[in-house]
N, C-alpha and C positions, 0 to 999 in steps of 0.2 A: 334826115328830118330837116325840115325847113323851120326858120324862126320868123317871128313877126317882124314887119318892116321896122328897121332902126333899132331892133333889140338884138344884141349879140347872143349867139348860141353858147351855152356853158355845158361842159361835160357833166355826166351823171354824178361823178364823184363830188361835185360841188353842191349838189342839192340833197344833202341829208345822209350820204353814205361816207363812212370813213374808208381809208385806202384798202384795209384788209377785206372789208365787206365788198368793196367794188371789185377787187381782183378775184375774190372767191366767187362772185356772181358772174363775172364776165370773162375770166381768164382760166386757163388750165393750171393746175398745181402739179408738183412732182414730188416723188420720194426718191432720194438719192443717197449714195454712200460717200462719206468723206472721212478720212483718217480712221476707218474701221467702225464708224458709227453711222446710224441712219438719221437723216435730216429731211425736213420738208421745206418747200418754198413755192412761192407763186411766180409763174413765168412772166417776166416783163418784156422780154424780147427773145425770139427764137432765131438763132443764126445758123441753123442746120447742125453744125458740129459743136456748137456751144450755146449755152443759154445764160441769159441774165435773169437772176431770180432775186426775190426778196423774201427773207425769212419772217416768221411771225412777229419778230421784234423790230422789223423795219430795216434790218441790215441787208444791203445788196451785195451780191457776189457773182462771179462768173463760174459756171459749172460746165464741165465737159459733158456732151451728150452721152458719151460712153458710160458715165457714172449714174445715169438716170435708170432707176429700176422700175418705176411705176408712174403713170400719169393719171390724174383724177381731177374731177370737178367738185365733188362733194365727199365728205363734209369739209368744213373750213379747216384751215391749217391748225388752229388751236385745238380742235377736237380730234383731228385725225390720229395723231400718235398715241393719244390717251386711249382711244377706242381700239386701235390696233394692238396696243399693249395688253388690254383686257382680253382680247381674243387669244393672243399668244399665251397668256397665263392660264387660260382655260383649256388649252389643247393638251391632249394626252400624248406625250412624246413617244411612248412605247408604241401606241397605235399608229402614230405618224410614221415611225420607223418601219412598222409592219406594212404600211400602205405604200412605202417607197419602192420604186423599181430597182432592178439589179445595177444598172449602169448609172450614168450621170443624168440628172433631171433638173428642170427649172422649178423654181418655187411656185409659179403659177399653176404648173401642171399638177404638182403634188397637192396644192390647195384644192384643186378640183376633185382629186381622188378622195381627199379627206372629208370635204363637205358634201360630196355627191352632186354638185352642180357647179356651173361656171362661177368662180368666186367673185364677189364684189371687191372693190379696192381695199376695204377694211379687212376682209378675210384674207386676201392675198398678202397684204402687208403683215398681218398677224402671223401667217404661216412663215413668211420670210424671217420675221423676228425670232420665232420659235426655232427655226432651223439653225440660225446663226448662234443662238444661245445654247445649243446642244452639241458642242464639238465632239463629244464622245459618240454620239449617235450619227452625226452627219459631218462629212468632210467637205469643206468649202473647195469648190473647183473653178471659181471664176465668178464673173458678174451674175449674181442671182442663181448660180448653178451649184449643185451639191451632189454628193454621193453617199449612200448609206454605208455605215461602217459594217464590215463583215461580222458575222455572229461571234466568232472567237475573239476578235479584237474588241468588240463591244463588251463581251463578258469580262475580259481582262481589265478594260478601262473602268467598268462599273465596280469591279472588285477593288481596283486601286482607289477609286473615289470613296468607297465605303471605308477602306483602310484609313484614308486621309481624314475622313469624318470622325472615325473612332479615335484617331490620334489627336485630332483637335479637341475632342471631348476630354480625352485623358489629360492633355496638356492643360486644359481649362481647370480640371480638378486639381492638378498639381499646383497651379497658381493660387487657387482658392485656399488650399490647405497650407501652403507655404506662407501666404499672406496672413493667415491666422496663426502662424508660428507652430504649425503641426507638420511633422516630417512624414511625407508620403512613404508607405512601406517599401515601395519600389526603389527608393533612393538609397537604402542602406548599402546595397551591393556596389553602388557607383560613387560613394562619397569621396574616395581618394581622387578619382578622375574628375569629379565635379569641382573639387577644391583646388587641385593642382594642375591638371591638364584637361580642361574642359573641351569637349567635342561639340562644336556649334551645331552639328547636324542632329544631335540627340534631343528628343522632346524634353528630357529632364533638364538639359542645359538651357534650352529655350525658356522653359517654365521658370527656372531659377533666375535667369536674367530678368524676366518680366516681373517676378515677385520682388526682386531687388529694387527694380525701378519703382514699384508700387510702394514699397516700405522705406525706400531711401536708405537701405542698408547694403553693405558689401556682402558677397556670397558667404564669406567666413562668419560675419556677424549674424546674418540671417540663419544660417545653419546652426550656429551656436545657440541662438534663441529657440530654435526647434529642438534643442537637446541632442544634436547629431554629433557633437565633438566630445569625445571622452574627457579631454582636458585641453586647456589652451597650450600647455607644454607639448602635448602630443601633436597638436596641430603644426607647430613649428618644426618639430623633429621629423614628422612624416613628410613634410614638404621637402626637407633636405634629403631624406632617405630615398624618396621616389625619384629625385633627380640624379643622385650620385650613387645610390645603392639599390637600383630597381629590382635586383634579385635577392635582396635581403643582406643582412650583415653577417650571417653565418659563414663558416668555412667548410669546404669539402674535406674529406679525410685525406691527409697527406702523410707520407713517411718522412721521418727525420733520419738522415744518414748519421752514422756514428762519427764522433770527432776523430780527426786524424791524429796520428802519433806525433806529438810535438814535445820539444824539450820543456821541462818544468822550471819556471822561474824560481830563483832562490829566495825572493822576497814574497811577502804576503801583502794583500791590498785591501783597501776599504773604499766604499762608495759613499757619496753624499747626494741624497735625493729627497724629493717631496714624499710625504707619507703615503700617497696613493700610487707612486710609481712602481710598475711591475716590469717595464722594459728598461732594465738598468744597463745603460750603454757604456758607462765609464767608471773607472775606479783609479785610485792613486796608491803608490807605495813610496816609502822613504827609507833610505839606508845611508849611513855614513861610511865613506870609503876610508881606506887606510891612509890616504893623503890628507884626510881631514875634510875634504870636499864632500858634498852630498850628491847622492844619486836619487833623482826623483823620477818615478815611473808613472806614466799616464797610460792606462790600459783600456782599450776599447774592445767591446764585444765583437766577435768575428764570425758572423753568420755566412759571410762570403766564402769562407773556407770550404764549405760543403754544399752550398746551394748554387749550382751552375746556371748560367743563362739558359732560358727556355725550359727549365725544370718546372714541375707543378707549383712548387713554393715560389719560385721566381715569378711565375705568371700571376700569382695572387698579389705579390708585392707590387709588380709592375702595373696592375690594374688599380690598386688602391692608392699607391704612391706615398701615402703618409698615414700615420695615426691621426684620427680625428679626436679633438678634445672638446669637451663641453662640461659645464658645471654638473657634478653628480655622475659623470660617466665618460666613457671614451669608446671609440671603435678602433681597434688595433689594426695596424698594417699587416701583421703576420698572425697566423693561428697561434693559440696559446701553447700548443705542443712545441712549436718552433721557438717561440719566445722563451719557454722554460728550458729549452735545450741550450740556449746561448746567453740568456740574461746573466749578469754578474751577481748571482745570488750568494748570500752569506753561507759559509761552510761548504762551498763547492769549489772544484777545480775547473776552470773554464778556459776554452781557447780564447786567445787575446791577440790583437794587433797592438803592440806596445811601443811606446817611444820613451827612451830613457834620456833624461837631461842630467848632465854633470854640472852641478852648481857650485861655484866657488864659495867656500866658507867665509862668512863675514860680509862680503859684498853682494852675495846672492846673484852674481852675474852668471849667465849660462855660458859655459866654456864650450861644450859640444853636445850633440844629440845623436842618438842611434836608434834605429827602428828594428824590431824583432817580431817574428811570429812564434808564439809560445803558448804554454799553459800557465795560468796564474791562480794561486789559491786566494779566494776572497774570504777575508777574516770577518768582515762585518759590513752591514748596510746601515750607515748612519742616516737618520731622518731629520729633516729641517725642524719639525715641531719640538723634538726633544733635544736637538743639538744647539739650536740658536740661543736658548737661555744660558747655555754654558759657553759657547764659542761666539763671542761678539766683541765689539770694540772696547766695551767697558772691562770685560774680563781679561782681554788681552793687555789693556793698559795697566791693569792691576796685577798682572802676572799670575793669574789663577789658572793653573794647569792640572787641576785635580779631577780630570774626567778622562775616559778612554780616548786614546789617540790625540790627547792634548798637545804633546810635544810635536808630533807630526803635523798637526793642523797649524800650530804656531809657525812652524818652519814654512809651510805652504803659504801662509798669510804674508810672510816677509818676501817670499819669492813672487807672489802675485803682485805686490806693490812695486817690486822691481820691474816685472814684465809690463805693468801698466805704464810706468814712467818711460820705459824703452819705446813704447808706442807713441809717446808724446802726449799722453793723457794725464789729466790732473787727478790726484788722489782725493780731491775734495768731493764729498758726496752730498753737499748741501743742495745742489740743483738736481739731484736724482729724483725721478718721479716715484710716486707710491706704487706698490704692486698689491693687487687685491686677490685674495684667495677665497674661492667659493666652496662651501661644504654643504651638500644637500643630503638630508637624511629624513625619511618619513615625510617627504613633501614639504619640509621646512628648510630654509636656507640660512646659513650663517656666512656673513661676509667679514673677513678680517683683512687688515691692512698691514703691510710691512714696507719699510723703506728699502728701495733697491740700493745695491752697492754695499750691503752688509758683508762682513768677512766671508760668510758662507758663499754668497753670490760671487764675490770677487775671486775667491780661490778657484771655484769651478769655471767661471767665465774666462779668467786669464789663461788658465792651463788649456782650455779648449781652443781659445783663439791661437795660442802658441802652436799647438800640434796641427791645427788646420792650416795655419800659414806655412808651417814647415813641410807638411806633406804636400801642399800645393807647390811649394818651391822645389821639392824633390821630383815631382812628376814633370814640372816644366823644365828643369835642368836636364832631364833624361829624355825629353821629347815624347813623353807619354801623355795621351789625351786625358782630360778630366773635366769636371763640371765645376765652375767657380762661381762664387757670389761676389759681385763687384759693385762699387759705388763711386759715382762721379757726379759732382755738382748736386749732391743730395739725392740722386736718382739711383735706386738699387735695381740690379737685374742679374739674371743668370747668364753665364757665358762659358763657352768651351775654350776661350782664350784667357790665359792668366792676365789679370789687370788689377790695379790697386783698389783696395776698399778704403776710401778716404775716411769714412766714419770710424773704422776700427784702427786706422793708421798702420795698415800692413800692405806690403807690396802685392800680395795675392792671398786669397782666402778660399780654401777648398772645404766644402761641407763633407766631412768624413767621420765625425765623432758620434753620430747617432744612427748607425746602420739598422737598428731594430725598429726605428720609428720613421725614418725618411729614406725613400728609395734612392735619391741622389747620393746620399752617404753610402748606401749599399753598393751602388755602381762604382763610386770612387774607391771604395775599399777593395774591390776586385782589381782595380788598376794598381793600387799600392802593393797588394799581395803579389801580383804577377811581377812587378818590378823587384821586390825583395827576393823573390825566388829565381830571378834572372830568367823569366819566361816571357814569351811574347805577350803583349798586353791583350786583355780580353776585348777591348774596343780600340780599333785603329783610329788614327786621325780622320776626321770627316766621316766617321761611321754613322750611318743613318740611325742606328739604334741609340747611339749616344744623344743625337739631336732630338730624337723622339722622346727619350727619357727626360731630357731637360724641358722640352715643351710641355709634356703632359704633367710633369711634376709642378711646374710653375702654375699651370691652370688649376690643378687640384689643390695645391697649397694655398692659393689665393682664395678659392671657394671655401676650403675648410676653415681658414682664419676668419672669413666673413661670417660663417655659421657660428663659430665660437663667440665672436663679438656679439652676434645677435642673441645667442642664448644667455650670455652674461647680462645683456641689457634686459632680457626677459626676467631673469632672477633678481635683478635690481628692482624692477617694477613689482615683482612678487614680494620682495622685502618691504616695500612701502606699504603694501596692503597688509602683510603679515604683522608688521609692527604698528599698524594703524597710525602712520606718520601723517600728521595734519599740517605741521609746519616744519620747514627744513632750512638749514643754512646752506648757502651756495656761493660759488666764486664766479664772478663775471669773467668770461674768457675773451669775448669780443662782441660788440653790438648787443644783440639780445640773446646771445648764447651763454649758458651758464653750466657749471658742473656742481652737482650736489657734494656736500662736504664729506659725508661718511661713506659714500658708495660711488663707484665709477659710472655715474649716470649723468649724461649730458642732454640738455634739451633747450629749446627756444621758448622764451617767455615773452609773449607779445606785449604785456603790460610793463615790461622793464623800461625805466627811463634811460636816457643816455648817461652811461656811467663809464669811467675808465676801467680798463682791464685790471684784474686782481682786486676789484672792489668786492667786499663781502656783503651779501644781502640776505634778507630773510624772506622766504617764500611761503605762501599758503598752498598746500598741495590739493589739487582738485581731482578730477576723474582720471583713473588709470585704465588704459586700454591695453590688455594683454595680447590682443590679436594684432593690432597695428603697431604694438611695441612703442606706445607713446603715452604721455601724461600731460595733463593741464596743470598749470600753476599760476598763481597771481602774486605779483610783487607787493610786499608789505612795506619794507623799509631797507635802507642801507645801514649796515652795522657799523662801518667805518669807511672813511673816504677811500683810502688805499691800503690794502693789506701789505704786510712786510713781504719782500721777495724771498 
């Protein structure tokens, strides 16, 4: 075109056309694939192997010619993809699959078969979009090429898609019901798994997680709101049982071997235990010798005499490792039939691993000790609740000895004080911590407190420390392996090598006085018995079974103690609710950590001002959470600046 003289020629884009209109009218457009999606653009420059294009928004880019699927002039870029999408949405994919050939094919060819004529760009693009959006029906085989899925493969894929759709609908129903605090019926059989060991692949787990996110509740709290938890106590108990007793707490039927023929001790013994104790491991005897000295017997139940390693009963004990304690109940290490065969029960003659101490009259110094394997007659089982009002520091100071075994207990009390002093420990009990006893009956809890270090505690503790230290010394002196409890720099650990227990003030400490309740004691008792019988030890040094017992016991004992502490905390919280406690006195331990005065419950109080340790404060008790084992409280006032130590 020529222009008028003196007037420059201007391109058409400058006379009323915008760029998109200009390129749509004068240039070819393309449909191309990039990162798995279809895009359109107007060609600005064609360099044979690559194209410079501009998208509908004006962005320019370089496109490889190999990625171009379709070239078209009309309609414009803005309309093309919308119209092609409408075509694709209206296409019957089943009919499209039936129209497709056996082998590979291009989308243009199939579009012609489907529409019955040479497809226009919109129809071709719509077919391409429909093919790519139906991967169950059509397998992609390269640029614009596809292959129809075989009938059996398509059938399986469609069935899988339907299953997935139904599963999604089921999951949506679960979420709706849970969010409305209604338990879906299908959840009942899976509750333990959902609460304690959730499987992320299950629709129930996915729905529960989604409902928790929607309601801002934990799984336990949400299921509790749905009425799925029989009780909060059961929630904590079942969590422990599923992890440590997955096959239940019952025992298989086991045979109890008869007791061996053993010499009968000339003395009779009595035990001192809590009222709920059934596994009575230890008892004591007292006799005055002709010399005037005293013979004190410490008698330990001896299940190791007839339960050999590898036996069915041993396997049970080795699996459980210890009796589990909790307020209101316990899970014993041994079956009741075995316990009853060896427990030091009143009015029975029991096999015993005994240590006799000859104690000097007047000074109560231990002159010598001797260990024996024998039978001992148990005259009585004394219980803390009935004995402590009679046998305590006040009655001892007043010389009141008008109750059964009073002279024997008074003698043991004097010996215990001597043994305590020999360990380098002070007899002052003023710094002893309180001990709390939990009694649960008919779903109500009673929490009582008693000061540690009472005559009952001290008699039992000192004699147990003595025999455990002496038997540890005996094994070490004879080169017989054992499992020891050691303490150095405040750190307690188990060891097969004898070493000091600094906290107790002894050169070595062998756990051997509770063989009915702890597997380590059971193992050590075997070693002591073999030594006393002059037989080869059951466990040689570096025996893998010995190390395995120590390792497994340490892990189990730690877990069981943690569970016991957790359940004691649970019952403390139950007590707050039961007694409708609205205000409570507490003692500041450090920073914002306090301990309630009447029960062993510790918590952090965010509103607590900066106060020195041992300050007594008054708190307002708020919400109690029995699932998270926590409680809220608000600081009211300090009762006094610093409590007496």
